[in-house]
mmCIF file of the N, C-alpha and C atoms, coordinates in Angstrom:
data_MODEL
# 
_entry.id   MODEL 
# 
loop_
_atom_site.group_PDB 
_atom_site.id 
_atom_site.type_symbol 
_atom_site.label_atom_id 
_atom_site.label_alt_id 
_atom_site.label_comp_id 
_atom_site.label_asym_id 
_atom_site.label_entity_id 
_atom_site.label_seq_id 
_atom_site.pdbx_PDB_ins_code 
_atom_site.Cartn_x 
_atom_site.Cartn_y 
_atom_site.Cartn_z 
_atom_site.occupancy 
_atom_site.B_iso_or_equiv 
_atom_site.pdbx_formal_charge 
_atom_site.auth_seq_id 
_atom_site.auth_comp_id 
_atom_site.auth_asym_id 
_atom_site.auth_atom_id 
_atom_site.pdbx_PDB_model_num 
ATOM 1   N N  . MET A 1 1  ? 123.951 120.054 128.152 1.00 0.00 ? 1  MET A N  1 
ATOM 2   C CA . MET A 1 1  ? 124.200 121.385 128.661 1.00 0.00 ? 1  MET A CA 1 
ATOM 3   C C  . MET A 1 1  ? 125.419 121.334 129.591 1.00 0.00 ? 1  MET A C  1 
ATOM 4   N N  . LYS A 1 2  ? 126.327 122.247 129.385 1.00 0.00 ? 2  LYS A N  1 
ATOM 5   C CA . LYS A 1 2  ? 127.535 122.300 130.208 1.00 0.00 ? 2  LYS A CA 1 
ATOM 6   C C  . LYS A 1 2  ? 127.374 123.375 131.270 1.00 0.00 ? 2  LYS A C  1 
ATOM 7   N N  . TRP A 1 3  ? 127.701 123.037 132.508 1.00 0.00 ? 3  TRP A N  1 
ATOM 8   C CA . TRP A 1 3  ? 127.604 123.971 133.621 1.00 0.00 ? 3  TRP A CA 1 
ATOM 9   C C  . TRP A 1 3  ? 128.990 124.468 133.988 1.00 0.00 ? 3  TRP A C  1 
ATOM 10  N N  . GLU A 1 4  ? 129.084 125.718 134.394 1.00 0.00 ? 4  GLU A N  1 
ATOM 11  C CA . GLU A 1 4  ? 130.343 126.316 134.833 1.00 0.00 ? 4  GLU A CA 1 
ATOM 12  C C  . GLU A 1 4  ? 130.334 126.515 136.337 1.00 0.00 ? 4  GLU A C  1 
ATOM 13  N N  . ALA A 1 5  ? 131.521 126.470 136.919 1.00 0.00 ? 5  ALA A N  1 
ATOM 14  C CA . ALA A 1 5  ? 131.668 126.731 138.349 1.00 0.00 ? 5  ALA A CA 1 
ATOM 15  C C  . ALA A 1 5  ? 131.354 128.195 138.634 1.00 0.00 ? 5  ALA A C  1 
ATOM 16  N N  . VAL A 1 6  ? 130.917 128.473 139.835 1.00 0.00 ? 6  VAL A N  1 
ATOM 17  C CA . VAL A 1 6  ? 130.541 129.839 140.220 1.00 0.00 ? 6  VAL A CA 1 
ATOM 18  C C  . VAL A 1 6  ? 131.711 130.794 140.013 1.00 0.00 ? 6  VAL A C  1 
ATOM 19  N N  . ARG A 1 7  ? 132.928 130.389 140.386 1.00 0.00 ? 7  ARG A N  1 
ATOM 20  C CA . ARG A 1 7  ? 134.106 131.257 140.228 1.00 0.00 ? 7  ARG A CA 1 
ATOM 21  C C  . ARG A 1 7  ? 134.301 131.662 138.766 1.00 0.00 ? 7  ARG A C  1 
ATOM 22  N N  . ASN A 1 8  ? 134.140 130.720 137.851 1.00 0.00 ? 8  ASN A N  1 
ATOM 23  C CA . ASN A 1 8  ? 134.292 131.009 136.423 1.00 0.00 ? 8  ASN A CA 1 
ATOM 24  C C  . ASN A 1 8  ? 133.230 131.974 135.934 1.00 0.00 ? 8  ASN A C  1 
ATOM 25  N N  . VAL A 1 9  ? 132.000 131.793 136.390 1.00 0.00 ? 9  VAL A N  1 
ATOM 26  C CA . VAL A 1 9  ? 130.911 132.685 135.988 1.00 0.00 ? 9  VAL A CA 1 
ATOM 27  C C  . VAL A 1 9  ? 131.175 134.097 136.499 1.00 0.00 ? 9  VAL A C  1 
ATOM 28  N N  . LEU A 1 10 ? 131.673 134.214 137.728 1.00 0.00 ? 10 LEU A N  1 
ATOM 29  C CA . LEU A 1 10 ? 131.991 135.533 138.274 1.00 0.00 ? 10 LEU A CA 1 
ATOM 30  C C  . LEU A 1 10 ? 133.077 136.229 137.464 1.00 0.00 ? 10 LEU A C  1 
ATOM 31  N N  . LEU A 1 11 ? 134.082 135.476 137.001 1.00 0.00 ? 11 LEU A N  1 
ATOM 32  C CA . LEU A 1 11 ? 135.119 136.064 136.147 1.00 0.00 ? 11 LEU A CA 1 
ATOM 33  C C  . LEU A 1 11 ? 134.545 136.542 134.815 1.00 0.00 ? 11 LEU A C  1 
ATOM 34  N N  . MET A 1 12 ? 133.555 135.836 134.311 1.00 0.00 ? 12 MET A N  1 
ATOM 35  C CA . MET A 1 12 ? 132.926 136.242 133.057 1.00 0.00 ? 12 MET A CA 1 
ATOM 36  C C  . MET A 1 12 ? 132.159 137.550 133.242 1.00 0.00 ? 12 MET A C  1 
ATOM 37  N N  . ILE A 1 13 ? 131.524 137.712 134.400 1.00 0.00 ? 13 ILE A N  1 
ATOM 38  C CA . ILE A 1 13 ? 130.736 138.908 134.672 1.00 0.00 ? 13 ILE A CA 1 
ATOM 39  C C  . ILE A 1 13 ? 131.624 140.092 135.032 1.00 0.00 ? 13 ILE A C  1 
ATOM 40  N N  . GLN A 1 14 ? 132.570 139.868 135.961 1.00 0.00 ? 14 GLN A N  1 
ATOM 41  C CA . GLN A 1 14 ? 133.508 140.930 136.348 1.00 0.00 ? 14 GLN A CA 1 
ATOM 42  C C  . GLN A 1 14 ? 134.916 140.347 136.337 1.00 0.00 ? 14 GLN A C  1 
ATOM 43  N N  . PRO A 1 15 ? 135.693 140.679 135.322 1.00 0.00 ? 15 PRO A N  1 
ATOM 44  C CA . PRO A 1 15 ? 137.060 140.165 135.221 1.00 0.00 ? 15 PRO A CA 1 
ATOM 45  C C  . PRO A 1 15 ? 137.905 140.554 136.428 1.00 0.00 ? 15 PRO A C  1 
ATOM 46  N N  . ALA A 1 16 ? 138.904 139.732 136.710 1.00 0.00 ? 16 ALA A N  1 
ATOM 47  C CA . ALA A 1 16 ? 139.833 140.002 137.806 1.00 0.00 ? 16 ALA A CA 1 
ATOM 48  C C  . ALA A 1 16 ? 141.033 140.774 137.267 1.00 0.00 ? 16 ALA A C  1 
ATOM 49  N N  . LEU A 1 17 ? 141.404 141.850 137.940 1.00 0.00 ? 17 LEU A N  1 
ATOM 50  C CA . LEU A 1 17 ? 142.569 142.636 137.569 1.00 0.00 ? 17 LEU A CA 1 
ATOM 51  C C  . LEU A 1 17 ? 143.586 142.510 138.695 1.00 0.00 ? 17 LEU A C  1 
ATOM 52  N N  . LEU A 1 18 ? 144.772 142.000 138.355 1.00 0.00 ? 18 LEU A N  1 
ATOM 53  C CA . LEU A 1 18 ? 145.833 141.804 139.331 1.00 0.00 ? 18 LEU A CA 1 
ATOM 54  C C  . LEU A 1 18 ? 146.976 142.750 139.019 1.00 0.00 ? 18 LEU A C  1 
ATOM 55  N N  . MET A 1 19 ? 147.578 143.319 140.061 1.00 0.00 ? 19 MET A N  1 
ATOM 56  C CA . MET A 1 19 ? 148.669 144.280 139.889 1.00 0.00 ? 19 MET A CA 1 
ATOM 57  C C  . MET A 1 19 ? 149.940 143.718 140.507 1.00 0.00 ? 19 MET A C  1 
ATOM 58  N N  . TYR A 1 20 ? 151.026 143.832 139.755 1.00 0.00 ? 20 TYR A N  1 
ATOM 59  C CA . TYR A 1 20 ? 152.358 143.461 140.227 1.00 0.00 ? 20 TYR A CA 1 
ATOM 60  C C  . TYR A 1 20 ? 153.213 144.720 140.187 1.00 0.00 ? 20 TYR A C  1 
ATOM 61  N N  . THR A 1 21 ? 153.952 144.997 141.261 1.00 0.00 ? 21 THR A N  1 
ATOM 62  C CA . THR A 1 21 ? 154.826 146.167 141.311 1.00 0.00 ? 21 THR A CA 1 
ATOM 63  C C  . THR A 1 21 ? 156.240 145.723 141.661 1.00 0.00 ? 21 THR A C  1 
ATOM 64  N N  . THR A 1 22 ? 157.190 146.651 141.529 1.00 0.00 ? 22 THR A N  1 
ATOM 65  C CA . THR A 1 22 ? 158.572 146.336 141.878 1.00 0.00 ? 22 THR A CA 1 
ATOM 66  C C  . THR A 1 22 ? 158.716 146.134 143.382 1.00 0.00 ? 22 THR A C  1 
ATOM 67  N N  . GLU A 1 23 ? 157.865 146.776 144.185 1.00 0.00 ? 23 GLU A N  1 
ATOM 68  C CA . GLU A 1 23 ? 157.916 146.602 145.635 1.00 0.00 ? 23 GLU A CA 1 
ATOM 69  C C  . GLU A 1 23 ? 157.240 145.316 146.083 1.00 0.00 ? 23 GLU A C  1 
ATOM 70  N N  . GLU A 1 24 ? 156.198 144.902 145.378 1.00 0.00 ? 24 GLU A N  1 
ATOM 71  C CA . GLU A 1 24 ? 155.426 143.714 145.735 1.00 0.00 ? 24 GLU A CA 1 
ATOM 72  C C  . GLU A 1 24 ? 155.262 142.840 144.491 1.00 0.00 ? 24 GLU A C  1 
ATOM 73  N N  . PRO A 1 25 ? 156.163 141.851 144.293 1.00 0.00 ? 25 PRO A N  1 
ATOM 74  C CA . PRO A 1 25 ? 156.122 141.053 143.065 1.00 0.00 ? 25 PRO A CA 1 
ATOM 75  C C  . PRO A 1 25 ? 154.988 140.034 143.012 1.00 0.00 ? 25 PRO A C  1 
ATOM 76  N N  . TYR A 1 26 ? 154.193 139.921 144.077 1.00 0.00 ? 26 TYR A N  1 
ATOM 77  C CA . TYR A 1 26 ? 153.071 138.985 144.075 1.00 0.00 ? 26 TYR A CA 1 
ATOM 78  C C  . TYR A 1 26 ? 151.777 139.724 143.755 1.00 0.00 ? 26 TYR A C  1 
ATOM 79  N N  . ALA A 1 27 ? 150.823 139.002 143.267 1.00 0.00 ? 27 ALA A N  1 
ATOM 80  C CA . ALA A 1 27 ? 149.571 139.593 142.792 1.00 0.00 ? 27 ALA A CA 1 
ATOM 81  C C  . ALA A 1 27 ? 148.813 140.317 143.887 1.00 0.00 ? 27 ALA A C  1 
ATOM 82  N N  . THR A 1 28 ? 148.358 141.516 143.542 1.00 0.00 ? 28 THR A N  1 
ATOM 83  C CA . THR A 1 28 ? 147.490 142.302 144.402 1.00 0.00 ? 28 THR A CA 1 
ATOM 84  C C  . THR A 1 28 ? 146.221 142.593 143.612 1.00 0.00 ? 28 THR A C  1 
ATOM 85  N N  . PRO A 1 29 ? 145.060 142.104 144.064 1.00 0.00 ? 29 PRO A N  1 
ATOM 86  C CA . PRO A 1 29 ? 143.821 142.409 143.352 1.00 0.00 ? 29 PRO A CA 1 
ATOM 87  C C  . PRO A 1 29 ? 143.505 143.899 143.433 1.00 0.00 ? 29 PRO A C  1 
ATOM 88  N N  . VAL A 1 30 ? 143.125 144.480 142.308 1.00 0.00 ? 30 VAL A N  1 
ATOM 89  C CA . VAL A 1 30 ? 142.752 145.892 142.258 1.00 0.00 ? 30 VAL A CA 1 
ATOM 90  C C  . VAL A 1 30 ? 141.453 146.017 141.471 1.00 0.00 ? 30 VAL A C  1 
ATOM 91  N N  . GLY A 1 31 ? 140.810 147.161 141.613 1.00 0.00 ? 31 GLY A N  1 
ATOM 92  C CA . GLY A 1 31 ? 139.572 147.421 140.890 1.00 0.00 ? 31 GLY A CA 1 
ATOM 93  C C  . GLY A 1 31 ? 139.827 147.703 139.422 1.00 0.00 ? 31 GLY A C  1 
ATOM 94  N N  . LEU A 1 32 ? 138.806 147.559 138.632 1.00 0.00 ? 32 LEU A N  1 
ATOM 95  C CA . LEU A 1 32 ? 138.911 147.826 137.198 1.00 0.00 ? 32 LEU A CA 1 
ATOM 96  C C  . LEU A 1 32 ? 138.887 149.338 136.976 1.00 0.00 ? 32 LEU A C  1 
ATOM 97  N N  . ASP A 1 33 ? 140.055 149.968 137.108 1.00 0.00 ? 33 ASP A N  1 
ATOM 98  C CA . ASP A 1 33 ? 140.154 151.416 137.037 1.00 0.00 ? 33 ASP A CA 1 
ATOM 99  C C  . ASP A 1 33 ? 141.492 151.789 136.402 1.00 0.00 ? 33 ASP A C  1 
ATOM 100 N N  . GLU A 1 34 ? 141.475 152.800 135.552 1.00 0.00 ? 34 GLU A N  1 
ATOM 101 C CA . GLU A 1 34 ? 142.697 153.222 134.860 1.00 0.00 ? 34 GLU A CA 1 
ATOM 102 C C  . GLU A 1 34 ? 143.722 153.857 135.791 1.00 0.00 ? 34 GLU A C  1 
ATOM 103 N N  . LYS A 1 35 ? 143.347 154.217 137.003 1.00 0.00 ? 35 LYS A N  1 
ATOM 104 C CA . LYS A 1 35 ? 144.292 154.836 137.934 1.00 0.00 ? 35 LYS A CA 1 
ATOM 105 C C  . LYS A 1 35 ? 145.423 153.876 138.314 1.00 0.00 ? 35 LYS A C  1 
ATOM 106 N N  . PHE A 1 36 ? 145.251 152.583 138.070 1.00 0.00 ? 36 PHE A N  1 
ATOM 107 C CA . PHE A 1 36 ? 146.292 151.603 138.370 1.00 0.00 ? 36 PHE A CA 1 
ATOM 108 C C  . PHE A 1 36 ? 147.285 151.437 137.221 1.00 0.00 ? 36 PHE A C  1 
ATOM 109 N N  . MET A 1 37 ? 147.060 152.120 136.116 1.00 0.00 ? 37 MET A N  1 
ATOM 110 C CA . MET A 1 37 ? 147.972 152.051 134.970 1.00 0.00 ? 37 MET A CA 1 
ATOM 111 C C  . MET A 1 37 ? 149.131 153.026 135.209 1.00 0.00 ? 37 MET A C  1 
ATOM 112 N N  . LYS A 1 38 ? 150.095 152.575 136.013 1.00 0.00 ? 38 LYS A N  1 
ATOM 113 C CA . LYS A 1 38 ? 151.252 153.390 136.366 1.00 0.00 ? 38 LYS A CA 1 
ATOM 114 C C  . LYS A 1 38 ? 152.478 152.866 135.644 1.00 0.00 ? 38 LYS A C  1 
ATOM 115 N N  . SER A 1 39 ? 153.520 153.672 135.597 1.00 0.00 ? 39 SER A N  1 
ATOM 116 C CA . SER A 1 39 ? 154.705 153.330 134.804 1.00 0.00 ? 39 SER A CA 1 
ATOM 117 C C  . SER A 1 39 ? 155.512 152.173 135.375 1.00 0.00 ? 39 SER A C  1 
ATOM 118 N N  . GLU A 1 40 ? 155.376 151.876 136.665 1.00 0.00 ? 40 GLU A N  1 
ATOM 119 C CA . GLU A 1 40 ? 156.181 150.815 137.263 1.00 0.00 ? 40 GLU A CA 1 
ATOM 120 C C  . GLU A 1 40 ? 155.336 149.652 137.776 1.00 0.00 ? 40 GLU A C  1 
ATOM 121 N N  . VAL A 1 41 ? 154.312 149.288 137.014 1.00 0.00 ? 41 VAL A N  1 
ATOM 122 C CA . VAL A 1 41 ? 153.469 148.147 137.382 1.00 0.00 ? 41 VAL A CA 1 
ATOM 123 C C  . VAL A 1 41 ? 153.213 147.267 136.166 1.00 0.00 ? 41 VAL A C  1 
ATOM 124 N N  . ILE A 1 42 ? 152.828 146.039 136.452 1.00 0.00 ? 42 ILE A N  1 
ATOM 125 C CA . ILE A 1 42 ? 152.302 145.121 135.446 1.00 0.00 ? 42 ILE A CA 1 
ATOM 126 C C  . ILE A 1 42 ? 150.884 144.799 135.879 1.00 0.00 ? 42 ILE A C  1 
ATOM 127 N N  . LEU A 1 43 ? 149.944 144.927 134.959 1.00 0.00 ? 43 LEU A N  1 
ATOM 128 C CA . LEU A 1 43 ? 148.559 144.573 135.225 1.00 0.00 ? 43 LEU A CA 1 
ATOM 129 C C  . LEU A 1 43 ? 148.210 143.321 134.432 1.00 0.00 ? 43 LEU A C  1 
ATOM 130 N N  . LEU A 1 44 ? 147.523 142.414 135.079 1.00 0.00 ? 44 LEU A N  1 
ATOM 131 C CA . LEU A 1 44 ? 147.100 141.178 134.449 1.00 0.00 ? 44 LEU A CA 1 
ATOM 132 C C  . LEU A 1 44 ? 145.582 141.084 134.578 1.00 0.00 ? 44 LEU A C  1 
ATOM 133 N N  . LEU A 1 45 ? 144.893 141.072 133.451 1.00 0.00 ? 45 LEU A N  1 
ATOM 134 C CA . LEU A 1 45 ? 143.437 141.004 133.423 1.00 0.00 ? 45 LEU A CA 1 
ATOM 135 C C  . LEU A 1 45 ? 143.011 139.598 133.035 1.00 0.00 ? 45 LEU A C  1 
ATOM 136 N N  . ASP A 1 46 ? 142.251 138.952 133.910 1.00 0.00 ? 46 ASP A N  1 
ATOM 137 C CA . ASP A 1 46 ? 141.733 137.604 133.657 1.00 0.00 ? 46 ASP A CA 1 
ATOM 138 C C  . ASP A 1 46 ? 140.227 137.706 133.493 1.00 0.00 ? 46 ASP A C  1 
ATOM 139 N N  . SER A 1 47 ? 139.752 137.512 132.259 1.00 0.00 ? 47 SER A N  1 
ATOM 140 C CA . SER A 1 47 ? 138.316 137.593 131.982 1.00 0.00 ? 47 SER A CA 1 
ATOM 141 C C  . SER A 1 47 ? 137.713 136.216 131.707 1.00 0.00 ? 47 SER A C  1 
ATOM 142 N N  . PHE A 1 48 ? 138.409 135.162 132.106 1.00 0.00 ? 48 PHE A N  1 
ATOM 143 C CA . PHE A 1 48 ? 138.048 133.777 131.877 1.00 0.00 ? 48 PHE A CA 1 
ATOM 144 C C  . PHE A 1 48 ? 138.295 133.367 130.430 1.00 0.00 ? 48 PHE A C  1 
ATOM 145 N N  . PHE A 1 49 ? 137.884 134.166 129.466 1.00 0.00 ? 49 PHE A N  1 
ATOM 146 C CA . PHE A 1 49 ? 138.063 133.847 128.060 1.00 0.00 ? 49 PHE A CA 1 
ATOM 147 C C  . PHE A 1 49 ? 139.444 134.268 127.556 1.00 0.00 ? 49 PHE A C  1 
ATOM 148 N N  . ASN A 1 50 ? 139.973 135.344 128.116 1.00 0.00 ? 50 ASN A N  1 
ATOM 149 C CA . ASN A 1 50 ? 141.269 135.895 127.705 1.00 0.00 ? 50 ASN A CA 1 
ATOM 150 C C  . ASN A 1 50 ? 142.044 136.350 128.929 1.00 0.00 ? 50 ASN A C  1 
ATOM 151 N N  . ILE A 1 51 ? 143.368 136.341 128.779 1.00 0.00 ? 51 ILE A N  1 
ATOM 152 C CA . ILE A 1 51 ? 144.248 136.929 129.784 1.00 0.00 ? 51 ILE A CA 1 
ATOM 153 C C  . ILE A 1 51 ? 145.066 137.984 129.066 1.00 0.00 ? 51 ILE A C  1 
ATOM 154 N N  . VAL A 1 52 ? 145.039 139.207 129.608 1.00 0.00 ? 52 VAL A N  1 
ATOM 155 C CA . VAL A 1 52 ? 145.728 140.330 128.988 1.00 0.00 ? 52 VAL A CA 1 
ATOM 156 C C  . VAL A 1 52 ? 146.765 140.867 129.968 1.00 0.00 ? 52 VAL A C  1 
ATOM 157 N N  . GLU A 1 53 ? 147.998 141.041 129.484 1.00 0.00 ? 53 GLU A N  1 
ATOM 158 C CA . GLU A 1 53 ? 149.065 141.613 130.304 1.00 0.00 ? 53 GLU A CA 1 
ATOM 159 C C  . GLU A 1 53 ? 149.362 143.019 129.798 1.00 0.00 ? 53 GLU A C  1 
ATOM 160 N N  . TRP A 1 54 ? 149.417 143.979 130.714 1.00 0.00 ? 54 TRP A N  1 
ATOM 161 C CA . TRP A 1 54 ? 149.771 145.362 130.389 1.00 0.00 ? 54 TRP A CA 1 
ATOM 162 C C  . TRP A 1 54 ? 150.972 145.743 131.228 1.00 0.00 ? 54 TRP A C  1 
ATOM 163 N N  . ARG A 1 55 ? 151.983 146.312 130.573 1.00 0.00 ? 55 ARG A N  1 
ATOM 164 C CA . ARG A 1 55 ? 153.189 146.752 131.278 1.00 0.00 ? 55 ARG A CA 1 
ATOM 165 C C  . ARG A 1 55 ? 153.293 148.266 131.205 1.00 0.00 ? 55 ARG A C  1 
ATOM 166 N N  . GLY A 1 56 ? 153.634 148.859 132.355 1.00 0.00 ? 56 GLY A N  1 
ATOM 167 C CA . GLY A 1 56 ? 153.869 150.291 132.401 1.00 0.00 ? 56 GLY A CA 1 
ATOM 168 C C  . GLY A 1 56 ? 155.119 150.660 131.618 1.00 0.00 ? 56 GLY A C  1 
ATOM 169 N N  . LYS A 1 57 ? 155.294 151.940 131.338 1.00 0.00 ? 57 LYS A N  1 
ATOM 170 C CA . LYS A 1 57 ? 156.380 152.439 130.496 1.00 0.00 ? 57 LYS A CA 1 
ATOM 171 C C  . LYS A 1 57 ? 157.756 152.001 131.010 1.00 0.00 ? 57 LYS A C  1 
ATOM 172 N N  . HIS A 1 58 ? 158.016 152.165 132.299 1.00 0.00 ? 58 HIS A N  1 
ATOM 173 C CA . HIS A 1 58 ? 159.330 151.796 132.843 1.00 0.00 ? 58 HIS A CA 1 
ATOM 174 C C  . HIS A 1 58 ? 159.550 150.284 132.806 1.00 0.00 ? 58 HIS A C  1 
ATOM 175 N N  . ILE A 1 59 ? 158.550 149.541 133.191 1.00 0.00 ? 59 ILE A N  1 
ATOM 176 C CA . ILE A 1 59 ? 158.664 148.074 133.187 1.00 0.00 ? 59 ILE A CA 1 
ATOM 177 C C  . ILE A 1 59 ? 158.911 147.569 131.771 1.00 0.00 ? 59 ILE A C  1 
ATOM 178 N N  . GLN A 1 60 ? 158.173 148.086 130.796 1.00 0.00 ? 60 GLN A N  1 
ATOM 179 C CA . GLN A 1 60 ? 158.352 147.655 129.412 1.00 0.00 ? 60 GLN A CA 1 
ATOM 180 C C  . GLN A 1 60 ? 159.769 147.964 128.932 1.00 0.00 ? 60 GLN A C  1 
ATOM 181 N N  . GLY A 1 61 ? 160.281 149.131 129.297 1.00 0.00 ? 61 GLY A N  1 
ATOM 182 C CA . GLY A 1 61 ? 161.658 149.483 128.930 1.00 0.00 ? 61 GLY A CA 1 
ATOM 183 C C  . GLY A 1 61 ? 162.665 148.524 129.533 1.00 0.00 ? 61 GLY A C  1 
ATOM 184 N N  . TRP A 1 62 ? 162.449 148.139 130.787 1.00 0.00 ? 62 TRP A N  1 
ATOM 185 C CA . TRP A 1 62 ? 163.356 147.190 131.442 1.00 0.00 ? 62 TRP A CA 1 
ATOM 186 C C  . TRP A 1 62 ? 163.321 145.836 130.747 1.00 0.00 ? 62 TRP A C  1 
ATOM 187 N N  . PHE A 1 63 ? 162.142 145.394 130.335 1.00 0.00 ? 63 PHE A N  1 
ATOM 188 C CA . PHE A 1 63 ? 162.044 144.117 129.641 1.00 0.00 ? 63 PHE A CA 1 
ATOM 189 C C  . PHE A 1 63 ? 162.682 144.189 128.259 1.00 0.00 ? 63 PHE A C  1 
ATOM 190 N N  . GLN A 1 64 ? 162.561 145.315 127.571 1.00 0.00 ? 64 GLN A N  1 
ATOM 191 C CA . GLN A 1 64 ? 163.196 145.471 126.263 1.00 0.00 ? 64 GLN A CA 1 
ATOM 192 C C  . GLN A 1 64 ? 164.716 145.456 126.384 1.00 0.00 ? 64 GLN A C  1 
ATOM 193 N N  . GLU A 1 65 ? 165.232 145.953 127.503 1.00 0.00 ? 65 GLU A N  1 
ATOM 194 C CA . GLU A 1 65 ? 166.682 145.952 127.751 1.00 0.00 ? 65 GLU A CA 1 
ATOM 195 C C  . GLU A 1 65 ? 167.155 144.637 128.372 1.00 0.00 ? 65 GLU A C  1 
ATOM 196 N N  . ASN A 1 66 ? 166.248 143.678 128.547 1.00 0.00 ? 66 ASN A N  1 
ATOM 197 C CA . ASN A 1 66 ? 166.529 142.356 129.115 1.00 0.00 ? 66 ASN A CA 1 
ATOM 198 C C  . ASN A 1 66 ? 167.044 142.405 130.547 1.00 0.00 ? 66 ASN A C  1 
ATOM 199 N N  . TYR A 1 67 ? 166.628 143.405 131.312 1.00 0.00 ? 67 TYR A N  1 
ATOM 200 C CA . TYR A 1 67 ? 167.025 143.483 132.716 1.00 0.00 ? 67 TYR A CA 1 
ATOM 201 C C  . TYR A 1 67 ? 166.498 142.285 133.506 1.00 0.00 ? 67 TYR A C  1 
ATOM 202 N N  . HIS A 1 68 ? 165.359 141.751 133.101 1.00 0.00 ? 68 HIS A N  1 
ATOM 203 C CA . HIS A 1 68 ? 164.770 140.621 133.821 1.00 0.00 ? 68 HIS A CA 1 
ATOM 204 C C  . HIS A 1 68 ? 165.609 139.350 133.704 1.00 0.00 ? 68 HIS A C  1 
ATOM 205 N N  . LEU A 1 69 ? 166.586 139.337 132.809 1.00 0.00 ? 69 LEU A N  1 
ATOM 206 C CA . LEU A 1 69 ? 167.474 138.185 132.654 1.00 0.00 ? 69 LEU A CA 1 
ATOM 207 C C  . LEU A 1 69 ? 168.741 138.324 133.489 1.00 0.00 ? 69 LEU A C  1 
ATOM 208 N N  . SER A 1 70 ? 168.990 139.496 134.037 1.00 0.00 ? 70 SER A N  1 
ATOM 209 C CA . SER A 1 70 ? 170.201 139.771 134.810 1.00 0.00 ? 70 SER A CA 1 
ATOM 210 C C  . SER A 1 70 ? 169.985 139.416 136.280 1.00 0.00 ? 70 SER A C  1 
ATOM 211 N N  . SER A 1 71 ? 171.007 138.810 136.892 1.00 0.00 ? 71 SER A N  1 
ATOM 212 C CA . SER A 1 71 ? 170.915 138.453 138.308 1.00 0.00 ? 71 SER A CA 1 
ATOM 213 C C  . SER A 1 71 ? 170.896 139.687 139.206 1.00 0.00 ? 71 SER A C  1 
ATOM 214 N N  . ASP A 1 72 ? 171.347 140.838 138.699 1.00 0.00 ? 72 ASP A N  1 
ATOM 215 C CA . ASP A 1 72 ? 171.326 142.081 139.479 1.00 0.00 ? 72 ASP A CA 1 
ATOM 216 C C  . ASP A 1 72 ? 169.914 142.599 139.699 1.00 0.00 ? 72 ASP A C  1 
ATOM 217 N N  . TYR A 1 73 ? 168.971 142.143 138.901 1.00 0.00 ? 73 TYR A N  1 
ATOM 218 C CA . TYR A 1 73 ? 167.579 142.601 138.985 1.00 0.00 ? 73 TYR A CA 1 
ATOM 219 C C  . TYR A 1 73 ? 166.675 141.421 139.352 1.00 0.00 ? 73 TYR A C  1 
ATOM 220 N N  . GLY A 1 74 ? 166.959 140.830 140.499 1.00 0.00 ? 74 GLY A N  1 
ATOM 221 C CA . GLY A 1 74 ? 166.216 139.657 140.954 1.00 0.00 ? 74 GLY A CA 1 
ATOM 222 C C  . GLY A 1 74 ? 164.735 139.915 141.116 1.00 0.00 ? 74 GLY A C  1 
ATOM 223 N N  . TYR A 1 75 ? 164.369 141.136 141.528 1.00 0.00 ? 75 TYR A N  1 
ATOM 224 C CA . TYR A 1 75 ? 162.947 141.448 141.710 1.00 0.00 ? 75 TYR A CA 1 
ATOM 225 C C  . TYR A 1 75 ? 162.200 141.404 140.384 1.00 0.00 ? 75 TYR A C  1 
ATOM 226 N N  . LEU A 1 76 ? 162.869 141.764 139.280 1.00 0.00 ? 76 LEU A N  1 
ATOM 227 C CA . LEU A 1 76 ? 162.207 141.666 137.968 1.00 0.00 ? 76 LEU A CA 1 
ATOM 228 C C  . LEU A 1 76 ? 162.045 140.198 137.568 1.00 0.00 ? 76 LEU A C  1 
ATOM 229 N N  . GLN A 1 77 ? 163.053 139.375 137.891 1.00 0.00 ? 77 GLN A N  1 
ATOM 230 C CA . GLN A 1 77 ? 162.935 137.955 137.609 1.00 0.00 ? 77 GLN A CA 1 
ATOM 231 C C  . GLN A 1 77 ? 161.774 137.353 138.381 1.00 0.00 ? 77 GLN A C  1 
ATOM 232 N N  . GLU A 1 78 ? 161.658 137.737 139.663 1.00 0.00 ? 78 GLU A N  1 
ATOM 233 C CA . GLU A 1 78 ? 160.567 137.223 140.503 1.00 0.00 ? 78 GLU A CA 1 
ATOM 234 C C  . GLU A 1 78 ? 159.206 137.698 139.961 1.00 0.00 ? 78 GLU A C  1 
ATOM 235 N N  . MET A 1 79 ? 159.122 138.962 139.579 1.00 0.00 ? 79 MET A N  1 
ATOM 236 C CA . MET A 1 79 ? 157.875 139.498 139.048 1.00 0.00 ? 79 MET A CA 1 
ATOM 237 C C  . MET A 1 79 ? 157.507 138.792 137.750 1.00 0.00 ? 79 MET A C  1 
ATOM 238 N N  . HIS A 1 80 ? 158.480 138.610 136.862 1.00 0.00 ? 80 HIS A N  1 
ATOM 239 C CA . HIS A 1 80 ? 158.223 137.963 135.580 1.00 0.00 ? 80 HIS A CA 1 
ATOM 240 C C  . HIS A 1 80 ? 157.792 136.521 135.790 1.00 0.00 ? 80 HIS A C  1 
ATOM 241 N N  . LYS A 1 81 ? 158.411 135.814 136.739 1.00 0.00 ? 81 LYS A N  1 
ATOM 242 C CA . LYS A 1 81 ? 158.053 134.438 137.036 1.00 0.00 ? 81 LYS A CA 1 
ATOM 243 C C  . LYS A 1 81 ? 156.617 134.341 137.548 1.00 0.00 ? 81 LYS A C  1 
ATOM 244 N N  . ASN A 1 82 ? 156.218 135.286 138.393 1.00 0.00 ? 82 ASN A N  1 
ATOM 245 C CA . ASN A 1 82 ? 154.871 135.260 138.957 1.00 0.00 ? 82 ASN A CA 1 
ATOM 246 C C  . ASN A 1 82 ? 153.793 135.611 137.936 1.00 0.00 ? 82 ASN A C  1 
ATOM 247 N N  . VAL A 1 83 ? 154.137 136.473 136.987 1.00 0.00 ? 83 VAL A N  1 
ATOM 248 C CA . VAL A 1 83 ? 153.145 136.890 135.983 1.00 0.00 ? 83 VAL A CA 1 
ATOM 249 C C  . VAL A 1 83 ? 152.961 135.805 134.935 1.00 0.00 ? 83 VAL A C  1 
ATOM 250 N N  . THR A 1 84 ? 154.030 135.133 134.525 1.00 0.00 ? 84 THR A N  1 
ATOM 251 C CA . THR A 1 84 ? 153.934 134.147 133.447 1.00 0.00 ? 84 THR A CA 1 
ATOM 252 C C  . THR A 1 84 ? 153.546 132.790 133.925 1.00 0.00 ? 84 THR A C  1 
# 
């Protein structure tokens, strides 16, 4: 029989949702609520079994235009580094 650590079991029961914004590129824990699905945020859901990344409309557009690769958008580089 394999035993899991308490932290892992808690993630299985209630996944952790982390929010990254352009103002705060480091993880901010938020509740499991759709009100955090805003156009300028990245949400990272850790359910122990899977990790899901969701990007808001503006953030996704910036990544499609490769702004995160430009030195002029250092905050996007920092956010992308912290999420990946």
